[in-house]
N, C-alpha and C positions, 0 to 999 in steps of 0.2 A: 097213805103216802109217806107220813112222818116216820112210820116205823121201817118202811122200806129204805127211805134215805138214811136212817140211822144204820141200818144193816150194811148199805152200801158204804158208807164212811168206815164203818168197823172194818169191812173187807179191804177197802183201800189202804188202811193203816197197815193192815197185815201184808198187803202187796209191797208197800214201800219199805217196811222193816225187814222182810224177807229179801227184797232185792238189796238192801244195804248189807245184809248178812252174807249174801252170795259174794258181793264185791269184796268184802273183807276176806273171805276164804279164797277168792280168786287172787287177791294180792299176797295172801300167805304162800300159796303155791308158786306164784311168780317168783317170791324173795326166798325160797326154801334154800338156796345155796348162797344167799347174800351174807357175807361176814358182818356180824353184829346186829343182824336184823332180829327183832323181838316179834313173835307171832301176836297178831291182834285177835282179840276175842270180842264178838258183838254182845253188848250187854242189852237184852230185850226185857223190857219192864211193861207191866200192864198199864194202859192209859187209864187216867182218872175216870171212875164209873160215874154215871148219873143216876140220881134218885127220882123215880117215878112212882110215887107213892101208891101202893105199898112195896114196889119193887126197886131193887137197885140193879142197874143195866150196865154191863160193860161197854166200853167204847172202842175196844181193840187193843193194839199193842204199839208200842213206840221204841224205836231204836235209840236208846238214851246216849250211848257212846261206843266207841271202839277203844277197848283196854289193851295195852301193850303189856305182855306178861313178862315182869321183871322179878329178880330177886337183888335188892340193893346190897345186901351183906355180901352175896356171891360176886356181884360186880366189883365191890370194893377190894375184895380178896384177890380177884384176877388182876386188878391194877397194881396192887403190891407185889403180887408174884411176877408181874410183867416188868417192874422196875428191877427186881433181883435178877431176872433173866437178862435184861439188857445190859446191867452191870457185868454179869458174869461172861456173856457172849464177847463184850468189848475186852475183858481182861484176858480171857482164854486166847482170842485172835492175837493180841499184842504179845502175850507170853510165848505163844508158839513161834512168832516171827523172831523173838529174842532167842529161843532155844536153839534156833538153828546155828547161831554163833558159837554154841557150846558142844556140838554133836562132835564125835569123834571122826577126824579125817587126818589126811597127811599134812595139812596145813593149820590144825587147831593148835591152840597155845600149849596144851598139855603134850602133844606129840612134839611140838618145836623144842620145849624145855628138854625133853628126853634125848631128841637129836643133838641139842647143843652139848649137853654133858657127856654124850656118848663119843662126840668128836674131841672133847677135852680129854677123855680116857685114851682114845686112839693116839692123840698127840703125846700123852705121857709115856707111851712105848718108844715112840721116836720123836723126841723133842726138837730134833734139828731138821726134820722133814718139812720142807716147804709147802708140799703139797697138803700135808695134814694140817699145817697152820693156816694155809689158805681155806681149808675145809672148815675150821673153827670160825673164820670170819664169815663164811657162807652160812653156816648154821646160826651163827648170831644174827645175821642180817634177816634170815628167815624168822627168828624168834621176834625180832624187833617188828617185822611186817605182819606177824600174827597179832601182836598186841595193838598195833596201829589199827589193823582191819576191824578187830572186834570192837574196839573203843569207838572208831569212827561210825561204824554201823549203829551202835546204841545211841550215839549222838544223832545220827540221822533219823533213827526211828523215833526219838524224842521229838524231833522237828516235824516228823509226819502226824504224831499224836497232837502236836500243837496246832497244826492245820485242822486236825478233827475237832479240836475244841471250838474253833471259829465256826466251822460248818454246823456242828450240833447246836450251838447257840443260835445260829440262823434259822434252823428248823423249828427250835423250841419257840422262838418269837412268832414264826409263822402260824404254828399251831394254836398258840395262845390267842392270837388275833381271831382266828376261825372260831374258836370255842367262845371268844366274847361276842362275836356276831351271832352265833346260834343261841346264846344265852337270851339275846333281845327278841329273836323270832319265836322262841319257845314261850318266853313270858308274854309276848303279845297275844299268843293264841290263847294260852291257858287263862289269861286274865279275863277273856271274854267267854270262857267255857268251851273253847274249841280243842279238838284233840291235836297233840303235837307229837305223836309217836314217832313219827318218821325223823323229825328233827332231833328227839332225844336219842334216838339210835345213832345218829350221825354225831352227835356230841360225845356219847359214850365211846364210840369207835376212836374220834380223835383223842379222848382222854386216855385211851389205851395206848395210842400211838405216842402221845407225850410222856406216859409213863415209861415206855420204853427207853426215852432220852434221858429223863431226869426224875428224881424223887418227887412224887406229887401227892399233896393232901388235898381231898375234896371236902368242901363244907357246903352244905344246902342252905341257901339263903333264900326262903320263899320259893319263887318260880325260877330262881336263877341260882348258879353255882359260884362259889369262890375256890379258887385253886392257888394253893401255896406250895412252896417247897417244904422238905421235912422241918427245916429250921424256921418256918414261918415267913419266908420271903414271898411276897404276893406276885403271882403270875396272871391272875384273872381275878376280878372282882366285879361281879355283875356284868355290865357292858362294856367294861374298860379292861384292856390288857396291858401289862407292864413288861416293858422290853428289858431283856438282859443285855449287856454289853461285854465283848471280848476285848480285852486290852492288855498290852504288854506291861509288866511290872519291871522292877529293877533287874531281876533274874534274867530278863530277855524272853520270858515265856509267857503265853496269854494266860491272864486271869480273868475270872467271871465277875462282873460288877452288876449290883442291882441297886438303882437309885443312889449311886455313889459308893455303896459299901461293897468291899471285896468278900464275896461269899464262897470263893473256890474251895476253901478247906471244909466247908460244910456240906458239899455236894458228893454224896457217898454211893448213890444208887443211880440206877439207869445207865445208858451208854456213856453219858458224860462222866458219871462217877467212875466206870471202869477205866475210861481214858485217862482221867486224872490221876487214878491210883497207880496206874502203869508208868505214867510220865513222871509223876512227883515222887513216887515211893520205890517201886520195883527196880526201874532202870537206874536211877541213882545209888541204889545199894550195889547193884552189880558193878556198876562204874567205879564205886568207891573200893570195892573189893579188888578189882582188877589193878586199880592205882595201886593199892597196898601191895599186891604181888610183884608188880613191875618195879616199884620203888625199892622194897627190901631186897629183891632179886639182883637188881643192878647195883645196889650199894654193896651188897655182900661180895659179888663178883669183882667189883672194882677195888674193894679192899684187899683182896688176895692179889689182884693183878698189880696193884701199886706197891706191893711188898717184896715182889719178886724181881728177876733179871731177865731181860730180853736176850734175844740170839747174839747180840753184839756185846753182851756181857754189862750193859748199862743197867743200873738201877731204875726201875720204872715208876719212880715217885712222881706223881702227877699226871702219868700217862694212863688214863681209864680205858678200858674195853668198852664200855657203855657210856653214853652222855649221862653225867650225873642227873638224877631226878630232882624236880622241884623240891624244896625244903618242906614245903607242906605235904608233899606226895600228890596233891590234887593235879590231875592231868598227867600223871607218870606213864600211863598206858599208851595215851595218845602221842606223847613226845618220846616215848622209847625208842633210842637209836643207837646204832654202832659208832663209837668214837674213833676207832682205829681203822686204818685203810692198808697200813703196811704190816703183813703178817710177821715180819722180823721182830716186831715190837710186843708181840704176846710174851708175857713174862711167865714161860715155863720153868724156868731155872730158880734154885733157891739159894745158889752160891756164885752165880755168875759164869759158870762153866757151861759149854754148848750142850754137853751130854746130861746135864742135871735136870731132872724132871719132878723136883719136889714141890715147886709151886703149882705146876699142873695137877699133882696128885691132891694138893690142898683145894685147888679150884673144883676138882672132880668131886672131892669129899663133901663139898656144899650140897651136892644132890640130896644126900641122906641127912642133913643137919637142919634142925628147927630154926631156920633163918627167916621165916615170913610168919610173924605172930604166933610164934611158938610152933609152927608146923614146918614140914619139909615143903619145898615149893610144889612138888607133885601132889602132896597131900592137900595142901591149901587150895590148889586149883581143883582138885576132885572135889573138894567140899562146895566150891562154887558151882560146879556142874551138877552136884547132887541137889544142891538147894534150888537151882533153876528148874531142874526136872521135877522136883517134889512140889514145889509152888504150882507149876504148870499142871501136874497130874491132879492136885488137889482141886484146883479151880475147874479143871475139866470134869471131874467127879461131882462137883458142887453143881456145875451147869446141867450135867446129865439129870441129877435128882430134880433141880428146878424145872427142866424141861417136863419131866413126868408129873410133877405136882401141878404144873400149868396146864398140861393136857388133860389131866383130871378134872381140873376146875372148869376148863372149857367144855368137857363132856357133861358135866353137871349142868352148866349153863345151857347147853343143847338141849339137856332133858327138860328143863324148866321153860326156856324161852324159844327154843328152836321149833321148827315147823315139822310136824309128822305128816307125811303125804297120805298114809292110811287114814288118820284122823280127820284130815281136810276133806278126803274124798267122801267119808261117812257123812261129814257135816254138810258137803254140797248136796249130797242126795236128800238129806233131811230138809235143807232150805228149799231146794227145788221143789220137793212134794208139797211143802207149805205154800210156796208160791203159786204152785199149780192149783191147789186147793183153794186158795184166795182168789185167783182168777176164775175158778169155776163158780165161786159164789157170786161174783160180780156178774158173771154171764147169767146165772139164775135169776138174780135180782133184776137184771135188765129185762129178761122175759117177763117177769112178773108184773113190772111197771108197764110193759106194753099192753099186757094183758088188761091191766086197770084201766088204761087210758082208752083202749078199744071199747071197755065196757061203758064208759062215760059217753063216748061218741056214738054208741049205738042207741 
């Protein structure tokens, strides 16, 4: 009987182990399309044998654990590339919105500059024509409007990006808190030898989402993880998460603070890095160049205007065509405005006579003079348009390259950690057959035990 009992226990261990393996296989199939899921492999080990001199008898099989298949180095590489992808996606999206302000249209700055100088050229042919003089004021107003619209659009976009900083910081804090909670759950299971694969998968998915928002460094600390930004600012340490704070500084824009320290300038990756790069670098450069164009153009035109004579024969000293720009030039595009309302006051004459067009010709000649940082107004504006387009194109190309790299990394992860339905189907058949064989052994032993019992009773 003891021999049959031992055989029965051996068969029961096989039944239990194969049942666990079948359950793992079933779970793999169920999560074949679950993002971030790592397939589980049942680890079957031989049970500790017993020695019955002179024999060593096996005692069956044990399902030791369910191992989640992962490649830590590959996961780390995916997180790094996700940071780059997040940064480039935010940068490209913002730059494409910016680029709209510099596309060629009937109301863009370049066209308005050309229209203004063309109206001056037409006036030089008939300097006494009131309709042509009014035309100059109309094109001047259109030019001012073009500068104002683009400058205001850029300012509004910076404001929208500023709101994105607040929203992104909130998302970072939320994810950090969830990761800290998972740290606790994973540690509590692993400390008692339990499998925590499902929670590790959830944590990895959250870390990838966090990497899309901000640059993250992952440090393994026993059964828990420590997360910091690239410059070492703590986000998660074991079971504790550290909140980032978005707060306005003297510039009026939101800065990111961690434990009282301003870390804004150190955030260069992830969506937050892309937003900050556009808000604090790309757009201010564009606004500064627009201010330079507006300031130098208005100053040059006013200089010629105030040195000529109006249609009444009066010297136009102090009578500007455009409102003088700020001395520093800052805000010149936003404040660009027409100072004249009376077409008679346009100084087309160079000697005070009504038919003189000398000053109008001098004003028209500014079109081809290097009056804006050593360039003509049109060339300078073209340079702005080219740079905006070039930066956007380069960022888009980098984003496409990063997308391909991330796709390849995810494909590699799928090959390592993903679920193959064909493989799982084969495993299911194998475990099913082993389970059926174990059940058959139990049935056979039961029959044998009944026979023995009947022999004793007879």
